[in-house]
N, C-alpha and C positions, 0 to 999 in steps of 0.2 A: 256302516261307512268305510270305504277301503283306505289304505294307507296313500294311494295316489290322489283319491280326491281330498285328503287332508293336506296334501302336499301343494296341490293345484289352490286350494283357498288361501294358503300362505302367500302364493305367487299374485293371487288375484287382489289381496289387500294392497299391494304396491301400486295398483293402477286406480285412475279415478273411475274408469268405466270397465266392467269385468272382462269384456271381450277384448280388451287390449292386452290381456295376458296370453291370450291364444298361441302366440309364438312360443313364449316361455313354457306354457302347458305342455304343446306338442313336442318340443325338445325332450321334456321329462317324460312324457308318455312313450316316446321313441325309445329313450334309453331304457325304461322299464320293461319294454316289449322287444328286447332283443335287437334292437337298431333299426326296427321298421315301425310303421302304424297299421295295425290290421284295421279292420272296421270297429272292433271292440274298444280298441284305444281311442279312436274319433269320438265314440259314444261316452267313453269316460270324460274325455275333455270337454265335449259338450255338455253333459250335464252338470259338471262341476262349474261351468261358467256361464250356464242359462243361455246358451246358445245352441243352435241345431248341429246335428252331424254333418250336414250339407255345408254349413259354413265352415267348419274344422277342415272338411276335404278341400274345401276351394282354396283355403291357405295352403294346407299341406302339398296341393297339386301344383302351387304356383312357384314354390320354392324349392330349389334342388337339394336343398340340404335335408329335406324331410323324405322318407323312403316309403311309398305304398306298397311295395313288394319286399319280401324278405330279401336280406344282404348277407354277404359273408362277414366271418368275423374281423376280417382286415378289409379296409376300403382303399384303393389305389386309384386316385383321380389325376388323370393327364389334362391339362390345360391345353386348349385347342384354338384359343382366342387369336386375334392377329399377330401380336407380337411372338406368342410362341408357335403359332404356325410358321412364321417365317423363319424361325430357328430351328424348326425340323421336330415340332410336334408330332407330326404324324408317324413319322419314324420311330418315334419314342412308344407311341401308341401301339403301333405294328410290332413293335418288340415285345411290349408286355401280353398283347394279344397272342403272340407266339410262344411264349415262356408259359403262360398260364394255361393255353388252351381254350381260350374262351373269347368273343368278341366284347368290345365295349356294350356295356348295360348288361352282361352276364356275370354270373356266380360259377366259381369252380365247382365241380362235382362233389369234391369233399366239404363245399360249403365254408372253406377258408377265406377265399378272397372275391371280392366284386371288382371288376375293372370298370370304369366310368370316364366318358369324355365329358369335361365339363367346360364351362363358357369362359370363365375367367377366374385365376387364382390371385390375381393383384400382383404378381410379381414379375411384371413385363421387363424389368430392368436385367434380368438375370434368367431369361427364358431359354429352352423351354422348363416350365415347372412342372412337378409332380407332387401332389399330396398324398402321403401315405398315412393313415391314422391321425391326421390334422398335424401331421410334421412335413414340412416344406423340404424339397430336395431340388435345388436349383443352382446351377443350370444342370439338367441331366441329358445324357446321350444314350442313344439305344446300346452302345457297349457296356453301359452302368447298370443295365435292367437286371442281367442274371445276378451280379454281384447283391444288388439291393433285395432282390427276393430271396436270395439264400439267406442274407442277414435277416430278414423279417422271419423267415421259417426257422431261423435259429434261436430266434427269442421265445419260441414256443415251448 
């Protein structure tokens, strides 16, 4: 048995039905597989929870917190929902795309950063919101983008 199998079993015991642990197990598997869920990760979760890989894939493909393709070391997510859109989110997203040289949904050639447009970050009162590696930056303006990226690159 693998270490991930044992850790999923610990998660499984917290739920009355094993399949209820699928989201926690997918998050664990994603962390163990470098930030994304390759097919083998879905099989590991499925085997550990006695469900099918298709069931795991259906959950992972529904929620945008799971990644079915490789992602960069850093995740830059720009909220584009209504409040953020009205406050200039598109200009912020465009600034990130320009600075990083990628379109939303793409990863930089060096594998360092993935840029994503997300539906809602829940910070409507301080729009537009940008989430970088789970840290909220709000409100963020296009002119703030170069400094934020410089700070992010400086942490390396």
